[in-house]
Backbone as a ProteinNet text record, in pm:
[ID]
protein_1_A
[PRIMARY]
MNLAFAKIEFDNVDRSHERQAGLSVQSDSNSADRLDNPPEFRPGEFVVYPAHGVGHILAIEVQTVAGASLEFFAIYFAKSKMRLHVPTRKAPSVGMRKLSSSATINQARLTLSEAPRRMRANWSRLINEYESKIKSGNIIALAEATRDLYRPANSEQSYSERQLYTAALHRLAEEVGMVEGITEENAVSELEGVLLGRLSRTQ
[TERTIARY]
827.3	971.5	1036.3	1139.9	1212.2	1279.6	1257.8	1307	1458.7	1522.3	1668.1	1725	1668.3	1714.4	1688.3	1569.8	1533.2	1630.6	1671.5	1760.1	1897.1	1944.1	2070.9	2059.7	1946.6	1926.3	1919.2	1851.1	1839.7	1973	2060.4	2188.2	2282.6	2258.4	2340.6	2293.3	2317.8	2260.1	2334.2	2258.2	2313.8	2313.2	2427.5	2434.3	2402.8	2397.6	2370.9	2223.9	2137.5	1993.4	1947.3	1955.3	1915.5	1815.9	1717.1	1620.8	1587.7	1545.1	1505.3	1353.6	1290.4	1144	1099.2	981.7	914.3	940.5	1043.5	1072.4	966.1	899.5	800.7	657.7	643.3	510	436.6	315.2	233.7	123.7	86.8	-23.6	-115.3	-236.4	-332.9	-293.7	-213.7	-168	-30.5	31.9	164.4	160.9	41.6	30.8	86.2	93.1	145.4	290.2	364.3	505.3	520.9	413.1	423.3	316.9	310.8	213.5	241	134.8	152.1	207.7	159.1	202.3	238.8	347.6	385	431.8	411.9	460.5	611.6	661.9	804.9	866.4	957.1	1028.2	1174.1	1233.9	1371	1453.3	1583.3	1670.7	1658.6	1659.1	1643	1499.5	1405.8	1263.5	1216.5	1122.9	1058.8	931.9	913.1	798.3	735.3	618.9	552	549.7	601.1	595.7	496	393.2	281.8	318.8	412.2	441.2	534.2	600.7	704.2	689.9	599.2	579.7	670.2	709.8	787	932.7	982.5	1121.6	1184.8	1316.2	1392.7	1464.7	1440.5	1510.3	1653.3	1747.4	1887.9	1948.6	1909.8	1971	1892	1922.7	1875.4	1997.2	1989.3	2102.7	2069.8	2172.1	2155.3	2218.7	2140.5	2189.9	2159.4	2240.7	2217.7	2141.1	2022.4	1936.8	1904.6	1942.4	1918.9	1971.4	2088	2151.3	2101.6	2001.5	1946.1	1978.3	2004.8	2030.8	1899	1877.4	1753.7	1785.7	1698	1712	1630.3	1687.1	1619.9	1626.8	1518.3	1524.1	1584	1689.4	1743.9	1678	1594.1	1513.5	1554.4	1572.9	1610.6	1496.9	1463.5	1359	1427.5	1432.8	1507.6	1448.7	1315.2	1250.3	1289.5	1294.2	1329.4	1475.4	1548.4	1689.6	1706	1618.7	1616.5	1632.8	1704.3	1720.8	1650.2	1575.6	1494.9	1527	1537.5	1554.9	1424	1369.9	1243.5	1268.3	1235.1	1251.3	1176.3	1242.3	1180.2	1050.8	1046.3	926.8	814.2	846.1	744	689.8	756.8	720.6	572.2	512.1	369.8	280.5	315.3	228.1	233.8	341.6	348.1	295.3	246	180.5	269.1	392.3	477.9	420.7	420.1	359.4	433.7	401.2	455.4	385.4	445.1	379.5	245.5	151.5	18.3	24.8	-71.2	-83.6	-143	-133.1	-192.9	-343.3	-407	-551.7	-586.6	-505.5	-531.2	-506.3	-405.5	-380.6	-502	-559.1	-678.6	-796.9	-805.9	-912.4	-894.3	-769.2	-741.3	-783.5	-757.5	-801.6	-954	-1020.8	-1166.9	-1216	-1149.2	-1184.2	-1170.9	-1065.6	-1047.1	-1160.1	-1215	-1318.5	-1456.8	-1470.8	-1600.6	-1625.4	-1750.9	-1785.5	-1720	-1666.5	-1601.3	-1701.3	-1652.8	-1736.4	-1720.1	-1826.2	-1823.5	-1862.1	-1766.7	-1791	-1828.4	-1930.3	-1974.9	-1910.6	-1794.4	-1721.2	-1630.2	-1583.6	-1494.9	-1361.1	-1289.3	-1169.9	-1061.4	-1044.5	-940.5	-966.3	-1094.4	-1127.3	-1102.1	-1134.1	-1109.6	-960.6	-880	-735.3	-684.6	-731.1	-688.4	-727.4	-848	-893.1	-811.3	-787.1	-707.2	-564.7	-505	-367.7	-360.2	-461.9	-465.8	-470.6	-549.4	-558.5	-426.2	-363.6	-238	-129	-128.4	-23.6	-65.1	-180.4	-232.5	-158.8	-98	-38.1	-138.7	-266.3	-373	-392.9	-365	-366.7	-507.9	-609.8	-747.3	-785.6	-749.1	-772.9	-697.9	-577.9	-498.4	-567.2	-622.5	-695.6	-820.4	-886.8	-1004.7	-968.2	-857.7	-813.3	-777.8	-709.5	-671.8	-796.6	-892.7	-1019.2	-1095.4	-1108	-1189.4	-1123.4	-990.6	-919.6	-899.4	-927.1	-903.7	-997.2	-940.8	-1017.6	-965.9	-1053.2	-1006.5	-910.1	-828.3	-723.4	-778	-897.1	-953.6	-1041	-1040.3	-1122.5	-1041	-1112.7	-1045.8	-1013.9	-895.1	-852.8	-753.9	-774.8	-686.3	-546.8	-449.6	-311.8	-299.7	-363.8	-353.8	-420.2	-531.8	-596.5	-504.4	-443.3	-354.6	-235.1	-181.3	-66.8	-104.5	-222.1	-267.6	-292.7	-353.8	-380.5	-250	-153.3	-24.8	44.1	39.4	100.6	33	-100.6	-175	-148.3	-154.8	-135.7	2.7	104.6	240.9	270.4	212.7	229.7	165.4	47.5	-20.9	57.6	102.2	174.4	307	369.6	497.2	481.5	375.7	355.2	305.8	214.8	166.4	283.3	370	484.7	576.9	601.9	689.6	630.2	501.1	435.2	429.6	402.1	381	505.8	616.5	740.8	744.7	677.1	678.6	729.5	763.6	812.3	697.4	732.4	630.8	559.5	633.2	572.3	466.7	496.7	398.3	277.4	302.4	191.6	102.8	162.9	85.5	-4.8	49.5	-29.1	-144	-115.1	-218.4	-329.4	-292.6	-393.5	-477.2	-414.9	-492.2	-583.8	-543.3	-632	-758.3	-744.1	-861.1	-953.1	-894.9	-974.2	-1044	-973.5	-1032.1	-1142.2	-1122.3	-1224.8	-1351.6	-1337.5	-1454.7	-1530.2	-1455.6	-1515.9	-1592.3	-1535.7	-1599.5	-1732.2	-1738.6	-1861.9	-1973.1	-1937.6	-2039.9	-2090.6	-2027.1	-2068.9	-2175.2
395.8	371.2	461.7	532.9	616.7	530.2	559.7	471.9	469.2	585	587.3	499.9	511.9	429.6	282.5	254.5	115.6	52.6	127	69.6	39.4	127.2	101	-25.3	-38.9	-155.8	-282.8	-276.2	-394.5	-432.8	-335.4	-364.6	-439.5	-432.8	-506.5	-650.7	-724.1	-857.4	-958.6	-1039.3	-1153.2	-1271	-1303.5	-1402.6	-1542.8	-1563.3	-1698.5	-1733.3	-1635.8	-1660.5	-1660.2	-1774.4	-1783.8	-1897.1	-1871.3	-1975.7	-1969.8	-2082.9	-2092.4	-2101.8	-2030.2	-2034.4	-2049.6	-2111.3	-2109.7	-2228.8	-2308.7	-2418.1	-2526.4	-2541.6	-2647.6	-2596.4	-2470.8	-2413.1	-2481.1	-2525.4	-2591.4	-2496.4	-2504.6	-2424.4	-2513.9	-2466.2	-2546.4	-2564.2	-2471.6	-2481.8	-2419.4	-2440	-2383.3	-2235.9	-2179.7	-2039.6	-1946.8	-1993.4	-1907.2	-1870.9	-1957.3	-1929.8	-1835.5	-1808.1	-1727.1	-1618.5	-1546	-1439.2	-1334.8	-1288.9	-1192	-1058.9	-1015.7	-888	-902.1	-975.5	-992.2	-859.8	-838.7	-715.8	-706.5	-586.1	-566.3	-536.2	-621.5	-601.7	-573.5	-480.6	-441.5	-443.3	-466.4	-456.1	-318.4	-316.3	-191.7	-162.6	-239.6	-216.7	-294.5	-235	-303.6	-371.3	-495.5	-573.6	-643.3	-703.9	-783.2	-928.4	-1015.9	-1159.6	-1217.8	-1291	-1330.3	-1386.6	-1478.7	-1545.7	-1467.3	-1363.8	-1297	-1145.9	-1085.2	-941	-862	-743.5	-651.4	-696.8	-704	-739.9	-645.4	-651.5	-563.9	-648.9	-621.7	-695.7	-644.7	-731	-692	-701.8	-806.9	-830.1	-936.3	-950	-1063	-1150.8	-1275.4	-1366.5	-1483.2	-1536.3	-1652	-1772.2	-1879.4	-2002.8	-2119.6	-2224.1	-2344.2	-2445.1	-2483.3	-2579.3	-2692	-2814.5	-2932.7	-2912	-2846.4	-2827.1	-2709.2	-2637.8	-2522.8	-2394.7	-2288	-2157.8	-2086.6	-2049.6	-1981.8	-1850	-1751.6	-1621.6	-1620.8	-1562.5	-1551	-1407.4	-1363.7	-1241	-1277.1	-1207.5	-1223.6	-1118	-1162.6	-1071.3	-1083.8	-970.1	-969.3	-911.9	-984.4	-941.7	-899.4	-770.3	-717.8	-764	-772.2	-805.1	-944	-1039.2	-1176.5	-1208.9	-1109.2	-1128.5	-1252.1	-1260.9	-1377.4	-1334.8	-1416.1	-1392.3	-1504.8	-1466.1	-1560.9	-1547.4	-1660.2	-1658.5	-1702	-1616.6	-1643.8	-1643.7	-1752.6	-1753.1	-1636.7	-1562.4	-1442.3	-1475.6	-1591	-1627.3	-1676.1	-1712.3	-1760.8	-1651.1	-1536.3	-1433	-1395.8	-1367.5	-1332.7	-1447.3	-1572.4	-1685	-1723.2	-1686.7	-1715.1	-1597.1	-1493.7	-1383.9	-1266.7	-1264.5	-1149.3	-1028.1	-915.9	-796.2	-670.5	-562.5	-433	-381.5	-281.5	-220.5	-161.8	-159.8	-105.9	43.8	90.5	233.4	302.1	433.9	509.5	487.6	474.3	451.3	317.3	215.1	83.5	85.3	159.7	175.5	239.9	339.8	404	307.9	222	121.2	23	-10.7	-98.6	-31.1	98.9	172.4	171.5	189	185.5	49.1	-56.3	-191.5	-204.4	-146.4	-150.4	-78.3	24.5	105	40.8	-66.6	-133.1	-229.1	-265.9	-360.2	-494.9	-558.5	-688.8	-795.8	-892.8	-1006.4	-1115	-1145.8	-1249.1	-1382.2	-1469.6	-1596.9	-1705.8	-1782.9	-1893.6	-2022.8	-2050.3	-2170.3	-2209.9	-2333.9	-2375.6	-2303.1	-2295.6	-2211.8	-2260.2	-2389.6	-2439.8	-2395	-2391.3	-2345.7	-2195.7	-2120.3	-1976.7	-1946.9	-2021.5	-2002.6	-2020.2	-2124.6	-2149.7	-2034.9	-1981.2	-1870.6	-1745.1	-1714.7	-1596.1	-1609.6	-1726.3	-1747.4	-1734.9	-1784.6	-1774.2	-1628.5	-1547.9	-1405.7	-1333.8	-1368	-1302.2	-1332.9	-1454.7	-1496.9	-1485.9	-1424.8	-1419	-1319.7	-1217.3	-1111.1	-1005.5	-1028	-933	-839	-710.9	-618.2	-596.6	-612.5	-596.3	-716.6	-836.7	-956.4	-945.6	-890.9	-870.6	-772.2	-665.3	-568.1	-631	-718.7	-787.5	-874.6	-947.7	-1032.5	-947.1	-836.2	-745	-691	-648.3	-594.6	-698.7	-818.6	-920.9	-977.4	-969.2	-1020.7	-917.2	-792.2	-684.7	-695.1	-678.4	-670.9	-552.9	-481.2	-372.6	-426	-336.3	-377	-448.7	-412.5	-472.5	-595.6	-642.8	-758.7	-887.3	-995.6	-1125	-1170.2	-1223.5	-1273.8	-1387.1	-1496.9	-1611.1	-1578.2	-1657.2	-1635.7	-1649.7	-1752.4	-1774.4	-1660.9	-1609.3	-1494.5	-1374	-1349.7	-1234.6	-1246.2	-1367.5	-1389.5	-1363.3	-1411.2	-1388.7	-1240.4	-1173.5	-1029.9	-952.6	-982.6	-912.4	-935.7	-1060.7	-1091.9	-1014.4	-1010.5	-939.8	-789.8	-732.4	-588.5	-545	-618.6	-578.5	-603.3	-706.3	-727.6	-611.4	-568.7	-455.8	-326.6	-303.9	-181	-171.1	-285.2	-286.3	-224.8	-266.1	-212.6	-68.9	-37.9	100	193.7	153.2	236.3	258.1	154	166.1	259.2	243.8	325.8	472.3	496.1	632.8	696.9	624.7	681.9	708.7	621.8	634.8	503.4	505.1	382.5	283.3	157.7	56.1	82.4	128.2	156.1	265.7	371.2	477.9	428.1	341.7	285.5	198.2	120.4	38.8	128.1	235.6	327.1	388.8	427	490.7	392.3	269.5	169.7	127.3	114.3	81	197.1	319.1	433.6	423.3	373	351.7	246.9	139	32.1	81.6	158.1	211	311.3	392	488.2	419.2	308.7	231.1	179.9	131.1	79.1	187.4	307.7	418.9	456.6	447.7	484	385.1	260.5	157.6	147.1	218.3	209.6	314.1
1781.4	1782.3	1681	1718.3	1627.4	1522.4	1391.9	1287.1	1282.3	1305.1	1301.7	1411.5	1531.3	1643.4	1616.1	1556.7	1529.5	1433.3	1330.6	1231.4	1291.9	1380.5	1448.4	1530.6	1602.4	1687.9	1604.4	1490.2	1406.1	1344.3	1324.2	1261.4	1353.3	1484.4	1579.5	1585.2	1479.7	1463.4	1548.4	1623.5	1694.2	1597.8	1539.7	1433.3	1481.8	1612.9	1662.4	1657.6	1634.3	1630.8	1486.5	1421	1282.1	1264	1177	1146.3	998.5	945.4	805.6	801.5	709.3	702.9	559.2	543.3	415.3	325.2	350.3	259	264	378	391	376.7	337.5	322.9	209.4	238.3	137.4	91.3	-33.3	-84.5	-165.4	-191.9	-265.8	-411.9	-462.4	-600.3	-610.5	-724.7	-744.2	-778	-794.4	-833.5	-727.9	-601.8	-494.7	-520.1	-593.1	-621.7	-740.3	-811.3	-932.1	-929.3	-820.2	-809.1	-917.4	-982.3	-1090.1	-1039.5	-923.3	-868.2	-721.3	-690.5	-550.6	-490.7	-359.5	-297.3	-314.7	-332.5	-348.5	-212.4	-169.9	-44.7	-77.2	-2.5	-29.6	98.6	85.9	202.9	267.5	400.2	473.7	513.2	458.1	483	605.7	679.4	791.1	739.5	780.4	735.1	855.4	831.8	935	888.8	974	948.5	1049.4	1004.1	1090.6	1227.3	1232.5	1359.7	1450.8	1396	1474.7	1486.7	1413.6	1425.1	1331.9	1376.6	1292.8	1283.4	1160.3	1137.4	1036.8	1028.4	940.3	836.4	708.5	602.5	595.7	630.8	629.6	489.8	419.2	288.1	213.4	84.8	5.5	-18.8	27	17.7	-74.7	-138.7	-225.6	-157.4	-144.9	-83.6	-175.2	-164.6	-243.2	-158.7	-205.5	-135.7	-232.3	-194.7	-278.7	-420.3	-428.8	-558.6	-638.8	-587.5	-659.2	-583.9	-657.5	-596.3	-570.5	-445.3	-406.3	-338.2	-361	-294.7	-166.3	-62.6	66.2	116.7	181.6	260.8	396.4	436.4	570.8	658.5	751.4	833.6	979.3	1044.2	1186.1	1268.7	1377.8	1470.3	1600.7	1624.5	1739.1	1871.2	1877.2	2004.3	2053.2	1962.7	1999	1969.5	1914.9	1877.7	1788.5	1689.1	1601.6	1457.3	1383.1	1239.7	1163.6	1060.1	984.2	836.3	767.2	622.5	556.4	472.2	403.4	253	182.9	36.7	-26.1	-112.8	-169.8	-244.1	-310.1	-386.1	-296.9	-173.2	-80.5	10.2	14.6	112.4	110.2	-6.1	-5.2	41.8	2.7	34.7	182.1	253.3	396.9	479.5	412	481.8	517.6	471.4	498.9	427	494.6	435.6	478.2	410.5	447.7	573.6	638.3	753.4	711.9	804.4	776.1	746.9	668.6	643.8	766.4	770.2	880.8	887	769.7	765.7	829.8	804.7	863.4	1013.5	1057	1201.1	1268.4	1203.5	1259.5	1262.7	1163.3	1161.6	1277.8	1308.2	1422.2	1552.9	1564.2	1683.5	1694.9	1582.2	1581.6	1628.3	1587.3	1630.9	1781.8	1838.1	1983.5	2056.9	1993.7	2059.4	2052.3	1974.6	1961.2	2077.6	2095.9	2202.2	2176.9	2279.4	2260.9	2221	2150.9	2112.3	2217.2	2286.9	2390.1	2327.4	2313.2	2244.7	2344.1	2307.9	2391.9	2340.9	2392.4	2351.7	2466.6	2464.1	2571.3	2558.6	2670	2676.2	2580.1	2563.9	2473.7	2329.8	2292.4	2158	2144.3	2248.9	2246.2	2237.2	2313.2	2308.6	2165.9	2099.3	1961.5	1869.5	1889.8	1804.6	1830.2	1957.5	1989.7	1937.3	1956	1908.9	1756.8	1689.1	1543	1499.3	1568.5	1535.2	1563.2	1675.2	1711.8	1609.3	1557	1464.6	1318.1	1293	1157	1068.3	1129.1	1049.9	1007.1	1039.8	1006.6	1124.6	1105.9	1218.5	1273.4	1190.9	1240.1	1326.1	1281.9	1363.4	1495.7	1491.8	1612.3	1706.5	1650.8	1732.3	1793.7	1719.4	1772.9	1892.1	1880.6	1991.8	2113.2	2090.3	2199	2268.8	2190.2	2243	2323.8	2270	2335.2	2461.1	2468.3	2585.1	2694.6	2663	2761	2880.2	2999	3122.9	3205.5	3274.8	3362.6	3467.8	3521.7	3614.9	3737.6	3781.1	3902.9	3874.7	3749.6	3714.2	3725	3749.8	3754.2	3612	3596.2	3466.1	3488.8	3420.2	3437.7	3384.8	3427.9	3384.9	3233.2	3177.2	3032.9	2954.8	3005.7	2941.7	2941.7	3056.7	3070.2	2976.3	2965.5	2876.6	2731.2	2691.2	2554.5	2528.6	2625.7	2610.1	2594.7	2679.5	2673.7	2540.2	2490.8	2361.4	2248.7	2250.7	2146.3	2152	2271.3	2287.8	2240.7	2281	2245.8	2098.3	2039.3	1895.1	1818.5	1863.1	1799.7	1821.2	1943.6	1976.6	1901.9	1878.1	1805.9	1666.9	1596.2	1461.9	1465.5	1557	1569.9	1599.4	1691.6	1725.4	1608.1	1530.4	1414.9	1309.6	1281.8	1179.8	1222.4	1349.8	1397.1	1458	1461.1	1508.3	1657.4	1735.1	1881	1940.3	2068.2	2130	2148.2	2159.9	2183.7	2315.9	2415.6	2546.7	2535.6	2458.9	2440.4	2361.5	2265.4	2187.7	2275.5	2366.1	2460.3	2544.3	2597.9	2682.5	2604.2	2479	2397.1	2362.2	2327.4	2290.5	2410.5	2525.7	2646.1	2684.3	2650.3	2671.9	2587.8	2464.1	2377.6	2439.3	2488.9	2551.2	2676.9	2757	2879.8	2848.6	2743.6	2703.3	2658.4	2588.4	2546.9	2668.9	2767.2	2888.4	2963.4	2967	3037.8	2972.9	2841.6	2770.1	2793.3	2825.3	2841.5	2986.1	3078.6	3218.6	3251.6
[MASK]
+++++++++++++++++++++++++++++++++++++++++++++++++++++++++++++++++++++++++++++++++++++++++++++++++++++++++++++++++++++++++++++++++++++++++++++++++++++++++++++++++++++++++++++++++++++++++++++++++++++++++++

Protein backbone atom coordinates (compact mmCIF):
# COMPACT_ATOMS: atom_id res chain seq x y z
CA MET A 1 0.00 0.00 0.00
CA ASN A 2 1.38 3.39 -0.91
CA LEU A 3 1.95 5.23 2.38
CA ALA A 4 0.91 8.62 1.05
CA PHE A 5 -2.34 7.20 -0.29
CA ALA A 6 -2.89 5.25 2.92
CA LYS A 7 -2.54 8.33 5.08
CA ILE A 8 -5.07 10.24 2.97
CA GLU A 9 -7.47 7.31 3.26
CA PHE A 10 -6.99 7.07 7.02
CA ASP A 11 -7.61 10.78 7.42
CA ASN A 12 -11.12 10.43 6.01
CA VAL A 13 -12.38 9.27 9.38
CA ASP A 14 -15.93 8.00 9.78
CA ARG A 15 -16.63 9.45 13.22
CA SER A 16 -19.61 7.17 13.76
CA HIS A 17 -17.38 4.11 14.16
CA GLU A 18 -15.80 4.53 17.56
CA ARG A 19 -14.87 2.01 20.20
CA GLN A 20 -13.11 2.09 23.55
CA ALA A 21 -10.41 -0.49 24.28
CA GLY A 22 -8.14 -1.51 27.09
CA LEU A 23 -10.02 -0.31 30.18
CA SER A 24 -11.01 -3.83 31.18
CA VAL A 25 -7.68 -5.46 30.34
CA GLN A 26 -6.47 -7.59 33.22
CA SER A 27 -2.85 -8.48 33.90
CA ASP A 28 -1.13 -10.75 36.39
CA SER A 29 0.46 -7.77 38.09
CA ASN A 30 0.37 -4.02 38.03
CA SER A 31 3.79 -3.90 36.39
CA ALA A 32 2.15 -3.94 32.95
CA ASP A 33 1.02 -0.34 33.58
CA ARG A 34 4.56 0.76 34.44
CA LEU A 35 6.74 -0.81 31.79
CA ASP A 36 10.30 0.47 32.10
CA ASN A 37 10.77 0.81 28.35
CA PRO A 38 7.37 0.82 26.64
CA PRO A 39 7.36 1.18 22.83
CA GLU A 40 7.00 4.79 21.74
CA PHE A 41 3.94 5.40 19.60
CA ARG A 42 3.28 8.75 17.97
CA PRO A 43 0.40 10.37 16.09
CA GLY A 44 0.70 9.72 12.37
CA GLU A 45 2.29 6.31 12.92
CA PHE A 46 0.90 3.03 11.60
CA VAL A 47 0.68 0.27 14.19
CA VAL A 48 -0.69 -3.26 14.54
CA TYR A 49 -3.46 -3.94 17.04
CA PRO A 50 -3.92 -7.72 17.61
CA ALA A 51 -7.66 -8.01 17.05
CA HIS A 52 -7.95 -5.52 14.19
CA GLY A 53 -4.72 -5.45 12.18
CA VAL A 54 -3.02 -2.33 10.83
CA GLY A 55 -4.29 0.99 12.16
CA HIS A 56 -3.27 4.63 11.99
CA ILE A 57 -2.74 6.69 15.16
CA LEU A 58 -4.67 9.88 14.50
CA ALA A 59 -3.99 11.64 17.78
CA ILE A 60 -3.42 11.35 21.51
CA GLU A 61 -6.58 12.47 23.29
CA VAL A 62 -7.30 13.16 26.95
CA GLN A 63 -10.60 11.95 28.37
CA THR A 64 -12.06 11.93 31.86
CA VAL A 65 -12.90 8.42 33.08
CA ALA A 66 -14.31 7.90 36.59
CA GLY A 67 -13.09 11.36 37.54
CA ALA A 68 -9.52 10.80 36.35
CA SER A 69 -7.89 12.25 33.25
CA LEU A 70 -6.51 9.52 31.00
CA GLU A 71 -4.59 9.66 27.73
CA PHE A 72 -5.78 7.57 24.81
CA PHE A 73 -4.41 6.76 21.37
CA ALA A 74 -7.15 7.45 18.82
CA ILE A 75 -6.58 4.77 16.17
CA TYR A 76 -8.42 4.44 12.87
CA PHE A 77 -8.69 1.16 10.97
CA ALA A 78 -9.48 1.95 7.33
CA LYS A 79 -10.38 -1.62 6.38
CA SER A 80 -13.17 -1.90 8.94
CA LYS A 81 -13.87 1.87 9.04
CA MET A 82 -13.55 1.70 12.81
CA ARG A 83 -12.04 4.05 15.33
CA LEU A 84 -10.59 2.68 18.57
CA HIS A 85 -9.42 4.43 21.73
CA VAL A 86 -6.57 2.65 23.52
CA PRO A 87 -5.19 3.94 26.86
CA THR A 88 -1.60 4.99 26.21
CA ARG A 89 -0.36 3.18 29.32
CA LYS A 90 -2.15 -0.03 28.32
CA ALA A 91 -0.99 -0.15 24.69
CA PRO A 92 2.02 -2.46 25.22
CA SER A 93 0.14 -4.80 27.58
CA VAL A 94 -2.74 -5.32 25.11
CA GLY A 95 -0.25 -6.24 22.38
CA MET A 96 -0.22 -3.09 20.26
CA ARG A 97 3.04 -2.93 18.36
CA LYS A 98 4.91 -1.17 15.62
CA LEU A 99 4.90 -2.52 12.07
CA SER A 100 7.24 -5.46 11.52
CA SER A 101 10.73 -4.90 10.18
CA SER A 102 11.70 -6.08 6.70
CA ALA A 103 13.69 -8.90 8.34
CA THR A 104 10.60 -10.10 10.21
CA ILE A 105 8.52 -9.93 7.02
CA ASN A 106 11.11 -12.16 5.35
CA GLN A 107 10.92 -14.55 8.29
CA ALA A 108 7.14 -14.71 7.81
CA ARG A 109 7.70 -15.59 4.14
CA LEU A 110 10.11 -18.32 5.18
CA THR A 111 7.42 -19.68 7.51
CA LEU A 112 4.99 -19.82 4.58
CA SER A 113 7.53 -21.82 2.57
CA GLU A 114 7.87 -24.51 5.26
CA ALA A 115 5.85 -27.72 5.37
CA PRO A 116 2.46 -27.23 7.06
CA ARG A 117 1.87 -28.64 10.49
CA ARG A 118 -0.93 -31.19 10.34
CA MET A 119 -2.53 -31.24 13.77
CA ARG A 120 -4.47 -34.24 15.03
CA ALA A 121 -7.27 -32.60 16.97
CA ASN A 122 -10.98 -32.07 16.61
CA TRP A 123 -12.05 -29.23 14.34
CA SER A 124 -13.47 -27.01 17.10
CA ARG A 125 -10.13 -27.09 18.87
CA LEU A 126 -8.29 -26.32 15.64
CA ILE A 127 -10.60 -23.38 14.95
CA ASN A 128 -9.78 -21.94 18.37
CA GLU A 129 -6.05 -22.33 17.75
CA TYR A 130 -6.20 -20.74 14.30
CA GLU A 131 -8.34 -17.85 15.54
CA SER A 132 -5.92 -17.28 18.41
CA LYS A 133 -3.01 -17.07 15.99
CA ILE A 134 -4.88 -14.72 13.65
CA LYS A 135 -5.74 -12.36 16.50
CA SER A 136 -2.44 -12.71 18.36
CA GLY A 137 -0.72 -9.75 16.72
CA ASN A 138 2.30 -12.02 16.16
CA ILE A 139 3.12 -11.99 12.46
CA ILE A 140 4.95 -15.34 12.59
CA ALA A 141 1.98 -17.03 14.28
CA LEU A 142 -0.21 -15.43 11.62
CA ALA A 143 2.02 -16.84 8.88
CA GLU A 144 1.81 -20.29 10.49
CA ALA A 145 -1.99 -20.17 10.45
CA THR A 146 -1.97 -19.02 6.81
CA ARG A 147 0.42 -21.83 5.85
CA ASP A 148 -1.46 -24.56 7.69
CA LEU A 149 -4.86 -23.50 6.33
CA TYR A 150 -3.74 -23.19 2.71
CA ARG A 151 -5.21 -25.63 0.20
CA PRO A 152 -4.69 -25.72 -3.59
CA ALA A 153 -7.53 -24.30 -5.65
CA ASN A 154 -8.75 -27.74 -6.74
CA SER A 155 -8.73 -29.20 -3.21
CA GLU A 156 -11.75 -29.68 -1.01
CA GLN A 157 -11.97 -27.21 1.84
CA SER A 158 -14.82 -26.54 4.22
CA TYR A 159 -16.46 -23.12 4.33
CA SER A 160 -15.13 -22.41 7.82
CA GLU A 161 -11.59 -23.41 6.78
CA ARG A 162 -11.78 -21.13 3.77
CA GLN A 163 -13.04 -18.24 5.89
CA LEU A 164 -10.21 -18.67 8.37
CA TYR A 165 -7.63 -18.93 5.59
CA THR A 166 -8.91 -15.77 3.91
CA ALA A 167 -8.88 -13.88 7.22
CA ALA A 168 -5.31 -14.99 7.98
CA LEU A 169 -4.01 -14.29 4.47
CA HIS A 170 -5.49 -10.81 4.26
CA ARG A 171 -4.38 -9.86 7.78
CA LEU A 172 -0.84 -10.93 6.83
CA ALA A 173 -0.98 -9.22 3.44
CA GLU A 174 -2.22 -5.99 5.00
CA GLU A 175 0.94 -5.62 7.06
CA VAL A 176 3.28 -6.87 4.33
CA GLY A 177 1.76 -4.37 1.91
CA MET A 178 2.13 -1.50 4.35
CA VAL A 179 5.76 -2.33 5.17
CA GLU A 180 6.78 -2.87 1.55
CA GLY A 181 4.74 -0.06 0.01
CA ILE A 182 2.56 -2.26 -2.21
CA THR A 183 -1.19 -2.79 -2.34
CA GLU A 184 -2.79 -5.46 -0.21
CA GLU A 185 -3.97 -7.19 -3.40
CA ASN A 186 -0.40 -7.41 -4.71
CA ALA A 187 0.79 -8.69 -1.34
CA VAL A 188 -1.92 -11.40 -1.40
CA SER A 189 -0.77 -12.54 -4.86
CA GLU A 190 2.87 -12.58 -3.78
CA LEU A 191 2.21 -14.53 -0.58
CA GLU A 192 0.02 -17.08 -2.34
CA GLY A 193 2.86 -17.47 -4.83
CA VAL A 194 5.13 -18.48 -1.93
CA LEU A 195 2.55 -21.03 -0.77
CA LEU A 196 2.09 -22.40 -4.27
CA GLY A 197 5.86 -22.62 -4.75
CA ARG A 198 6.17 -24.67 -1.58
CA LEU A 199 3.47 -27.01 -2.84
CA SER A 200 5.24 -27.44 -6.18
CA ARG A 201 8.48 -28.46 -4.46
CA THR A 202 6.75 -31.18 -2.46
CA GLN A 203 5.04 -32.84 -5.44
